[in-house]
N, CA, C and O atoms as a GROMACS GRO file, in nm:
protein
  352
    1MET      N    1   7.025   9.991   5.813
    1MET     CA    2   7.001   9.910   5.694
    1MET      C    3   7.127   9.828   5.666
    1MET      O    4   7.239   9.877   5.680
    2HIS      N    5   7.107   9.707   5.629
    2HIS     CA    6   7.217   9.613   5.601
    2HIS      C    7   7.295   9.655   5.476
    2HIS      O    8   7.239   9.713   5.383
    3THR      N    9   7.424   9.625   5.476
    3THR     CA   10   7.511   9.664   5.365
    3THR      C   11   7.464   9.606   5.232
    3THR      O   12   7.466   9.676   5.130
    4LEU      N   13   7.422   9.480   5.233
    4LEU     CA   14   7.375   9.420   5.107
    4LEU      C   15   7.246   9.485   5.058
    4LEU      O   16   7.225   9.498   4.937
    5THR      N   17   7.161   9.525   5.151
    5THR     CA   18   7.038   9.592   5.112
    5THR      C   19   7.069   9.727   5.049
    5THR      O   20   7.009   9.764   4.948
    6LYS      N   21   7.163   9.801   5.107
    6LYS     CA   22   7.205   9.928   5.049
    6LYS      C   23   7.263   9.906   4.909
    6LYS      O   24   7.234   9.982   4.817
    7ALA      N   25   7.345   9.803   4.896
    7ALA     CA   26   7.405   9.773   4.765
    7ALA      C   27   7.296   9.738   4.665
    7ALA      O   28   7.302   9.779   4.549
    8TRP      N   29   7.196   9.664   4.708
    8TRP     CA   30   7.087   9.626   4.619
    8TRP      C   31   7.011   9.751   4.572
    8TRP      O   32   6.980   9.764   4.453
    9PHE      N   33   6.982   9.842   4.665
    9PHE     CA   34   6.914   9.966   4.626
    9PHE      C   35   7.001  10.048   4.530
    9PHE      O   36   6.950  10.107   4.435
   10TRP      N   37   7.131  10.051   4.554
   10TRP     CA   38   7.223  10.124   4.467
   10TRP      C   39   7.221  10.062   4.327
   10TRP      O   40   7.220  10.135   4.228
   11LEU      N   41   7.222   9.929   4.320
   11LEU     CA   42   7.218   9.863   4.189
   11LEU      C   43   7.087   9.891   4.116
   11LEU      O   44   7.086   9.909   3.994
   12ILE      N   45   6.977   9.894   4.189
   12ILE     CA   46   6.848   9.926   4.128
   12ILE      C   47   6.850  10.070   4.074
   12ILE      O   48   6.801  10.096   3.965
   13ALA      N   49   6.908  10.163   4.153
   13ALA     CA   50   6.915  10.303   4.109
   13ALA      C   51   7.003  10.316   3.985
   13ALA      O   52   6.968  10.390   3.893
   14LEU      N   53   7.115  10.246   3.981
   14LEU     CA   54   7.203  10.252   3.865
   14LEU      C   55   7.136  10.191   3.742
   14LEU      O   56   7.152  10.241   3.630
   15SER      N   57   7.061  10.084   3.761
   15SER     CA   58   6.986  10.024   3.650
   15SER      C   59   6.879  10.120   3.600
   15SER      O   60   6.857  10.132   3.480
   16GLY      N   61   6.813  10.187   3.693
   16GLY     CA   62   6.715  10.288   3.655
   16GLY      C   63   6.779  10.402   3.577
   16GLY      O   64   6.721  10.454   3.482
   17GLY      N   65   6.899  10.439   3.618
   17GLY     CA   66   6.972  10.543   3.546
   17GLY      C   67   7.002  10.501   3.403
   17GLY      O   68   6.991  10.582   3.311
   18SER      N   69   7.038  10.375   3.385
   18SER     CA   70   7.062  10.323   3.250
   18SER      C   71   6.934  10.328   3.166
   18SER      O   72   6.938  10.363   3.048
   19ALA      N   73   6.823  10.294   3.228
   19ALA     CA   74   6.696  10.297   3.157
   19ALA      C   75   6.658  10.440   3.118
   19ALA      O   76   6.607  10.464   3.008
   20VAL      N   77   6.683  10.535   3.207
   20VAL     CA   78   6.653  10.675   3.177
   20VAL      C   79   6.739  10.724   3.062
   20VAL      O   80   6.690  10.792   2.972
   21VAL      N   81   6.868  10.690   3.065
   21VAL     CA   82   6.957  10.732   2.956
   21VAL      C   83   6.909  10.671   2.824
   21VAL      O   84   6.908  10.739   2.721
   22ALA      N   85   6.869  10.545   2.825
   22ALA     CA   86   6.820  10.481   2.703
   22ALA      C   87   6.693  10.550   2.652
   22ALA      O   88   6.675  10.564   2.530
   23MET      N   89   6.605  10.593   2.742
   23MET     CA   90   6.485  10.663   2.699
   23MET      C   91   6.519  10.800   2.642
   23MET      O   92   6.452  10.848   2.550
   24LEU      N   93   6.624  10.864   2.695
   24LEU     CA   94   6.663  10.995   2.645
   24LEU      C   95   6.716  10.988   2.502
   24LEU      O   96   6.709  11.087   2.428
   25VAL      N   97   6.769  10.873   2.464
   25VAL     CA   98   6.815  10.856   2.325
   25VAL      C   99   6.698  10.873   2.230
   25VAL      O  100   6.711  10.933   2.123
   26GLY      N  101   6.583  10.820   2.269
   26GLY     CA  102   6.462  10.833   2.186
   26GLY      C  103   6.414  10.976   2.176
   26GLY      O  104   6.335  11.010   2.088
   27GLN      N  105   6.460  11.061   2.268
   27GLN     CA  106   6.420  11.201   2.267
   27GLN      C  107   6.528  11.292   2.210
   27GLN      O  108   6.521  11.414   2.223
   28GLY      N  109   6.628  11.231   2.146
   28GLY     CA  110   6.728  11.311   2.075
   28GLY      C  111   6.865  11.319   2.139
   28GLY      O  112   6.951  11.391   2.089
   29MET      N  113   6.888  11.249   2.248
   29MET     CA  114   7.020  11.252   2.310
   29MET      C  115   7.122  11.187   2.218
   29MET      O  116   7.092  11.088   2.151
   30ASP      N  117   7.242  11.242   2.213
   30ASP     CA  118   7.349  11.187   2.131
   30ASP      C  119   7.377  11.042   2.172
   30ASP      O  120   7.400  11.014   2.290
   31ARG      N  121   7.376  10.952   2.076
   31ARG     CA  122   7.395  10.810   2.105
   31ARG      C  123   7.533  10.781   2.163
   31ARG      O  124   7.547  10.692   2.246
   32ARG      N  125   7.634  10.854   2.120
   32ARG     CA  126   7.768  10.830   2.174
   32ARG      C  127   7.775  10.868   2.321
   32ARG      O  128   7.834  10.796   2.401
   33LEU      N  129   7.713  10.979   2.356
   33LEU     CA  130   7.709  11.022   2.495
   33LEU      C  131   7.629  10.922   2.579
   33LEU      O  132   7.669  10.888   2.690
   34ALA      N  133   7.517  10.877   2.525
   34ALA     CA  134   7.434  10.780   2.596
   34ALA      C  135   7.509  10.649   2.617
   34ALA      O  136   7.505  10.592   2.726
   35GLY      N  137   7.577  10.601   2.514
   35GLY     CA  138   7.654  10.478   2.527
   35GLY      C  139   7.763  10.489   2.631
   35GLY      O  140   7.786  10.397   2.710
   36ALA      N  141   7.832  10.604   2.632
   36ALA     CA  142   7.937  10.627   2.731
   36ALA      C  143   7.878  10.631   2.872
   36ALA      O  144   7.936  10.576   2.965
   37ALA      N  145   7.763  10.695   2.888
   37ALA     CA  146   7.698  10.704   3.019
   37ALA      C  147   7.655  10.566   3.067
   37ALA      O  148   7.672  10.532   3.184
   38ILE      N  149   7.598  10.486   2.977
   38ILE     CA  150   7.554  10.352   3.016
   38ILE      C  151   7.672  10.265   3.053
   38ILE      O  152   7.664  10.185   3.146
   39MET      N  153   7.783  10.279   2.982
   39MET     CA  154   7.903  10.202   3.018
   39MET      C  155   7.958  10.247   3.154
   39MET      O  156   8.004  10.164   3.232
   40ALA      N  157   7.953  10.377   3.182
   40ALA     CA  158   8.000  10.426   3.312
   40ALA      C  159   7.911  10.374   3.425
   40ALA      O  160   7.960  10.338   3.532
   41LEU      N  161   7.781  10.370   3.400
   41LEU     CA  162   7.689  10.314   3.500
   41LEU      C  163   7.716  10.165   3.521
   41LEU      O  164   7.708  10.116   3.634
   42ALA      N  165   7.748  10.094   3.415
   42ALA     CA  166   7.783   9.951   3.427
   42ALA      C  167   7.911   9.933   3.506
   42ALA      O  168   7.924   9.837   3.583
   43LEU      N  169   8.006  10.024   3.489
   43LEU     CA  170   8.129  10.018   3.568
   43LEU      C  171   8.098  10.035   3.716
   43LEU      O  172   8.151   9.962   3.800
   44MET      N  173   8.013  10.130   3.749
   44MET     CA  174   7.976  10.151   3.889
   44MET      C  175   7.902  10.030   3.945
   44MET      O  176   7.922   9.994   4.061
   45LYS      N  177   7.817   9.969   3.863
   45LYS     CA  178   7.746   9.848   3.908
   45LYS      C  179   7.844   9.734   3.935
   45LYS      O  180   7.832   9.664   4.035
   46SER      N  181   7.940   9.715   3.845
   46SER     CA  182   8.034   9.604   3.865
   46SER      C  183   8.120   9.628   3.988
   46SER      O  184   8.152   9.534   4.059
   47ARG      N  185   8.159   9.753   4.013
   47ARG     CA  186   8.238   9.783   4.133
   47ARG      C  187   8.156   9.759   4.259
   47ARG      O  188   8.210   9.712   4.359
   48THR      N  189   8.028   9.792   4.256
   48THR     CA  190   7.940   9.767   4.371
   48THR      C  191   7.928   9.618   4.398
   48THR      O  192   7.937   9.575   4.513
   49ILE      N  193   7.909   9.540   4.293
   49ILE     CA  194   7.897   9.395   4.310
   49ILE      C  195   8.025   9.337   4.368
   49ILE      O  196   8.020   9.255   4.460
   50LEU      N  197   8.138   9.378   4.316
   50LEU     CA  198   8.265   9.325   4.366
   50LEU      C  199   8.289   9.366   4.511
   50LEU      O  200   8.334   9.285   4.592
   51SER      N  201   8.258   9.490   4.544
   51SER     CA  202   8.285   9.539   4.679
   51SER      C  203   8.190   9.484   4.783
   51SER      O  204   8.232   9.442   4.891
   52ARG      N  205   8.063   9.481   4.751
   52ARG     CA  206   7.963   9.446   4.852
   52ARG      C  207   7.922   9.299   4.850
   52ARG      O  208   7.920   9.233   4.953
   53TYR      N  209   7.888   9.248   4.734
   53TYR     CA  210   7.840   9.111   4.727
   53TYR      C  211   7.952   9.009   4.738
   53TYR      O  212   7.934   8.902   4.796
   54LEU      N  213   8.068   9.042   4.684
   54LEU     CA  214   8.182   8.950   4.692
   54LEU      C  215   8.276   8.986   4.805
   54LEU      O  216   8.383   8.925   4.820
   55ASP      N  217   8.237   9.085   4.887
   55ASP     CA  218   8.311   9.126   5.007
   55ASP      C  219   8.455   9.169   4.981
   55ASP      O  220   8.541   9.151   5.067
   56LEU      N  221   8.482   9.226   4.865
   56LEU     CA  222   8.615   9.278   4.841
   56LEU      C  223   8.641   9.407   4.918
   56LEU      O  224   8.754   9.454   4.922
   57ALA      N  225   8.539   9.464   4.979
   57ALA     CA  226   8.559   9.579   5.066
   57ALA      C  227   8.646   9.540   5.185
   57ALA      O  228   8.713   9.625   5.245
   58GLU      N  229   8.643   9.412   5.219
   58GLU     CA  230   8.724   9.362   5.331
   58GLU      C  231   8.868   9.331   5.289
   58GLU      O  232   8.952   9.303   5.374
   59ALA      N  233   8.896   9.336   5.160
   59ALA     CA  234   9.031   9.309   5.108
   59ALA      C  235   9.070   9.424   5.015
   59ALA      O  236   9.059   9.412   4.893
   60PRO      N  237   9.116   9.535   5.074
   60PRO     CA  238   9.142   9.656   4.994
   60PRO      C  239   9.240   9.637   4.879
   60PRO      O  240   9.223   9.696   4.773
   61SER      N  241   9.342   9.556   4.897
   61SER     CA  242   9.439   9.539   4.789
   61SER      C  243   9.378   9.463   4.671
   61SER      O  244   9.404   9.497   4.556
   62LEU      N  245   9.298   9.363   4.699
   62LEU     CA  246   9.229   9.292   4.591
   62LEU      C  247   9.128   9.383   4.522
   62LEU      O  248   9.116   9.381   4.399
   63ARG      N  249   9.057   9.461   4.602
   63ARG     CA  250   8.958   9.553   4.544
   63ARG      C  251   9.026   9.654   4.452
   63ARG      O  252   8.976   9.682   4.343
   64ARG      N  253   9.140   9.709   4.495
   64ARG     CA  254   9.213   9.803   4.410
   64ARG      C  255   9.256   9.737   4.279
   64ARG      O  256   9.248   9.798   4.173
   65GLY      N  257   9.302   9.612   4.288
   65GLY     CA  258   9.342   9.540   4.167
   65GLY      C  259   9.226   9.520   4.072
   65GLY      O  260   9.238   9.544   3.952
   66PHE      N  261   9.114   9.475   4.125
   66PHE     CA  262   8.995   9.456   4.040
   66PHE      C  263   8.947   9.589   3.983
   66PHE      O  264   8.909   9.596   3.866
   67ASN      N  265   8.948   9.695   4.065
   67ASN     CA  266   8.906   9.826   4.016
   67ASN      C  267   8.998   9.877   3.906
   67ASN      O  268   8.952   9.939   3.811
   68LEU      N  269   9.127   9.851   3.920
   68LEU     CA  270   9.222   9.892   3.817
   68LEU      C  271   9.194   9.820   3.686
   68LEU      O  272   9.191   9.882   3.579
   69VAL      N  273   9.173   9.689   3.694
   69VAL     CA  274   9.144   9.611   3.573
   69VAL      C  275   9.011   9.656   3.511
   69VAL      O  276   9.002   9.674   3.390
   70LEU      N  277   8.908   9.673   3.595
   70LEU     CA  278   8.778   9.717   3.543
   70LEU      C  279   8.787   9.856   3.479
   70LEU      O  280   8.728   9.879   3.374
   71SER      N  281   8.860   9.945   3.542
   71SER     CA  282   8.874  10.080   3.487
   71SER      C  283   8.950  10.078   3.354
   71SER      O  284   8.913  10.149   3.260
   72PHE      N  285   9.054   9.997   3.346
   72PHE     CA  286   9.128   9.984   3.221
   72PHE      C  287   9.037   9.928   3.112
   72PHE      O  288   9.037   9.978   2.999
   73TYR      N  289   8.961   9.824   3.146
   73TYR     CA  290   8.869   9.763   3.052
   73TYR      C  291   8.763   9.863   3.007
   73TYR      O  292   8.728   9.868   2.889
   74PHE      N  293   8.711   9.943   3.101
   74PHE     CA  294   8.613  10.046   3.069
   74PHE      C  295   8.670  10.147   2.969
   74PHE      O  296   8.606  10.180   2.870
   75VAL      N  297   8.791  10.196   2.996
   75VAL     CA  298   8.853  10.294   2.908
   75VAL      C  299   8.876  10.234   2.769
   75VAL      O  300   8.851  10.300   2.668
   76LEU      N  301   8.924  10.111   2.765
   76LEU     CA  302   8.947  10.044   2.637
   76LEU      C  303   8.817  10.031   2.558
   76LEU      O  304   8.812  10.063   2.439
   77LEU      N  305   8.712   9.983   2.624
   77LEU     CA  306   8.583   9.969   2.556
   77LEU      C  307   8.526  10.104   2.514
   77LEU      O  308   8.466  10.115   2.406
   78LEU      N  309   8.544  10.206   2.596
   78LEU     CA  310   8.494  10.338   2.562
   78LEU      C  311   8.565  10.393   2.439
   78LEU      O  312   8.502  10.450   2.350
   79VAL      N  313   8.696  10.377   2.433
   79VAL     CA  314   8.772  10.423   2.317
   79VAL      C  315   8.728  10.349   2.191
   79VAL      O  316   8.708  10.410   2.086
   80LEU      N  317   8.713  10.217   2.201
   80LEU     CA  318   8.669  10.139   2.086
   80LEU      C  319   8.527  10.178   2.044
   80LEU      O  320   8.497  10.189   1.925
   81TYR      N  321   8.441  10.198   2.141
   81TYR     CA  322   8.303  10.238   2.111
   81TYR      C  323   8.298  10.372   2.041
   81TYR      O  324   8.228  10.388   1.940
   82LEU      N  325   8.371  10.470   2.094
   82LEU     CA  326   8.369  10.603   2.034
   82LEU      C  327   8.437  10.604   1.899
   82LEU      O  328   8.395  10.677   1.809
   83ALA      N  329   8.543  10.524   1.882
   83ALA     CA  330   8.610  10.517   1.753
   83ALA      C  331   8.518  10.452   1.649
   83ALA      O  332   8.515  10.496   1.534
   84GLY      N  333   8.446  10.350   1.688
   84GLY     CA  334   8.355  10.282   1.596
   84GLY      C  335   8.234  10.365   1.561
   84GLY      O  336   8.184  10.359   1.449
   85SER      N  337   8.185  10.443   1.656
   85SER     CA  338   8.065  10.524   1.629
   85SER      C  339   8.099  10.654   1.558
   85SER      O  340   8.009  10.724   1.512
   86ALA      N  341   8.226  10.689   1.548
   86ALA     CA  342   8.265  10.812   1.482
   86ALA      C  343   8.239  10.805   1.331
   86ALA      O  344   8.223  10.908   1.265
   87ARG      N  345   8.234  10.686   1.277
   87ARG     CA  346   8.214  10.666   1.134
   87ARG      C  347   8.067  10.673   1.094
   87ARG      O  348   8.034  10.691   0.976
   88LEU      N  349   7.978  10.659   1.191
   88LEU     CA  350   7.834  10.656   1.159
   88LEU      C  351   7.778  10.791   1.131
   88LEU      O  352   7.658  10.803   1.103
   0.00000   0.00000   0.00000
């Protein structure tokens, strides 16, 4: 199977995971946990897109830099999200 096809299936699976988490909120799942899970799935999707579709897998130093920035951004957004939802 071609690398892009595998990446596409992975992105579909991660999107499905986000949909499942969103449905679980309707069944009583903690919204903060669900939001954190959906953001983590989005991080994995963005890393897949950068690595496979933009071919950063062929440039490990660039990929590490982008992953570092994305991970920092994820942590920042997660902290802000959890801090904002703590008041609700």
